[in-house]
C-alpha distance (Angstrom), angle and dihedral (degrees) to the residues before:
residue distance angle dihedral
M1 . . .
S2 3.76 . .
A3 3.80 124.3 .
S4 3.80 88.5 -105.3
E5 3.83 88.6 55.0
R6 3.72 102.5 47.4
Y7 3.82 94.8 140.5
T8 3.76 129.1 76.2
F9 3.72 122.9 -153.1
R10 3.78 117.8 -153.9
E11 3.77 124.5 -178.3
V12 3.77 116.3 -103.3
T13 3.77 113.5 -108.2
P14 3.85 130.5 -171.5
A15 3.83 86.9 -97.5
D16 3.88 87.6 66.0
L17 3.81 95.6 56.8
P18 3.82 95.1 91.7
L19 3.84 90.2 51.3
L20 3.79 90.9 48.7
A21 3.79 91.9 48.5
E22 3.85 90.1 49.8
W23 3.82 91.6 50.3
Q24 3.77 92.5 47.1
S25 3.78 90.5 53.1
R26 3.78 92.1 59.4
P27 3.80 115.8 102.6
H28 3.81 97.2 -126.9
V29 3.85 89.3 55.0
R30 3.81 98.1 36.4
K31 3.77 90.0 56.1
W32 3.82 91.7 69.8
W33 3.78 106.7 13.3
D34 3.79 120.2 77.5
T35 3.77 108.6 -125.1
A36 3.79 94.1 179.3
E37 3.83 89.7 102.3
P38 3.80 108.0 40.2
F39 3.76 119.2 -160.1
T40 3.77 117.5 -86.7
A41 3.79 133.8 -174.9
Q42 3.79 87.2 -111.3
K43 3.87 92.1 57.0
L44 3.81 88.2 53.1
K45 3.83 87.5 64.7
D46 3.88 92.5 62.8
T47 3.79 102.5 111.4
R48 3.84 92.1 -162.4
V49 3.80 88.9 73.7
K50 3.79 129.7 55.0
R51 3.81 111.1 -159.6
W52 3.77 122.9 -160.1
I53 3.78 140.2 -172.8
V54 3.80 108.7 -143.8
E55 3.80 115.4 -143.5
T56 3.80 134.9 -176.7
T57 3.77 123.2 -170.9
Q58 3.80 85.8 -1.8
R59 3.81 92.0 -59.9
P60 3.81 117.3 123.7
F61 3.78 108.1 -138.5
A62 3.81 110.7 147.6
Y63 3.81 144.8 36.3
L64 3.79 124.5 -138.1
Q65 3.77 130.6 178.0
D66 3.77 130.1 -171.7
Y67 3.81 121.1 -168.8
S68 3.73 142.8 179.6
V69 3.81 107.9 -94.7
H70 3.81 87.0 -153.8
G71 3.79 93.7 56.6
W72 3.80 91.3 91.7
E73 3.80 119.0 42.5
D74 3.75 91.7 -148.8
H75 3.75 95.5 49.6
H76 3.81 114.9 129.3
F77 3.84 91.1 -128.0
F78 3.81 95.1 48.7
S79 3.83 91.8 111.6
L80 3.86 92.8 62.3
P81 3.82 116.6 107.2
K82 3.81 119.9 -75.0
G83 3.78 112.1 -81.7
S84 3.83 94.3 28.0
R85 3.83 117.5 144.1
G86 3.77 133.1 -152.7
I87 3.79 122.8 -145.2
D88 3.83 136.9 -158.3
Q89 3.74 126.8 179.3
Y90 3.76 145.9 167.1
I91 3.80 136.6 -173.9
G92 3.77 106.7 -122.8
E93 3.81 98.5 -169.0
A94 3.81 108.4 72.7
D95 3.80 92.8 -153.8
M96 3.83 89.4 61.8
T97 3.81 95.1 57.3
G98 3.82 121.3 99.5
K99 3.79 93.8 27.1
G100 3.76 101.3 97.9
H101 3.79 96.4 -99.8
G102 3.82 93.9 121.7
P103 3.81 99.0 59.1
A104 3.82 89.8 38.7
F105 3.77 99.0 53.4
I106 3.81 91.4 39.8
S107 3.80 90.4 53.4
Q108 3.81 91.7 48.4
H109 3.82 90.4 50.8
L110 3.78 92.3 47.0
K111 3.82 90.1 55.4
A112 3.80 90.4 53.3
L113 3.81 91.3 49.1
F114 3.83 92.3 48.4
R115 3.83 90.4 47.4
A116 3.80 86.8 54.3
G117 3.87 90.7 55.7
V118 3.79 101.2 -98.4
P119 3.83 106.6 153.9
V120 3.84 100.2 -162.8
V121 3.84 135.1 12.3
A122 3.76 118.2 -159.7
T123 3.74 133.6 -170.8
D124 3.85 135.3 -173.9
P125 3.79 115.3 -153.7
H126 3.77 120.3 176.6
P127 3.83 107.4 -92.5
D128 3.77 91.6 -120.8
N129 3.84 93.8 52.0
T130 3.86 94.2 96.5
R131 3.81 94.0 168.1
A132 3.82 92.4 56.2
I133 3.85 92.1 44.1
S134 3.79 89.9 50.6
A135 3.80 91.4 48.7
Y136 3.80 92.0 50.2
E137 3.85 91.6 47.2
K138 3.86 90.1 51.4
A139 3.83 87.0 52.4
G140 3.83 90.0 53.5
F141 3.81 104.2 -95.5
E142 3.79 120.8 142.6
V143 3.77 129.8 -161.9
F144 3.79 113.1 -106.1
G145 3.73 109.3 -175.9
S146 3.75 138.4 -3.9
S147 3.78 129.3 -65.9
H148 3.74 112.3 -85.6
A149 3.81 144.0 161.9
T150 3.79 121.0 -95.0
Q151 3.83 132.6 174.6
W152 3.89 84.7 -93.4
G153 3.79 93.1 52.6
L154 3.85 137.3 -96.7
I155 3.80 112.3 -20.5
L156 3.78 143.0 -178.1
P157 3.82 106.3 -146.9
M158 3.83 114.0 -134.4
K159 3.81 132.4 171.4
V160 3.77 145.7 175.7
S161 3.74 127.6 -162.9
S162 3.76 131.7 -144.5
S163 3.81 88.6 -118.2
G164 3.79 89.5 60.8
């Protein structure tokens, strides 16, 4: 693994569900991540969403998901080009926040998505989540539209394309 790829992404398995539940119970995650629908083994079978545990130096510390924005006809990113993906993430270990890991592992994951042919990646942080917005901007995302309510809550639409 090169210095620019210091993170590993392994697919979430049912064995990871207790870890995810623990992370989602922590105040710094719960503030921005909806825990009304905890992860289940059944949800892991949804092929529209790829779920990842992010590790560095063999330590799991974050969760990231990427999903087909065309998997739901009423999704707010449905108008993006065919093959586009959405992402969501959080750092579960509080001692790993504020150290640049978010923008770094997001950037590394974006490179993998773009290498796989994904044309655009979008995300939708809450407009008040300034830390997430800053992390996404550092990873290359730009705002493309105004804040608005969706079935998933209030969002600020952001995207980045493979062409930069």
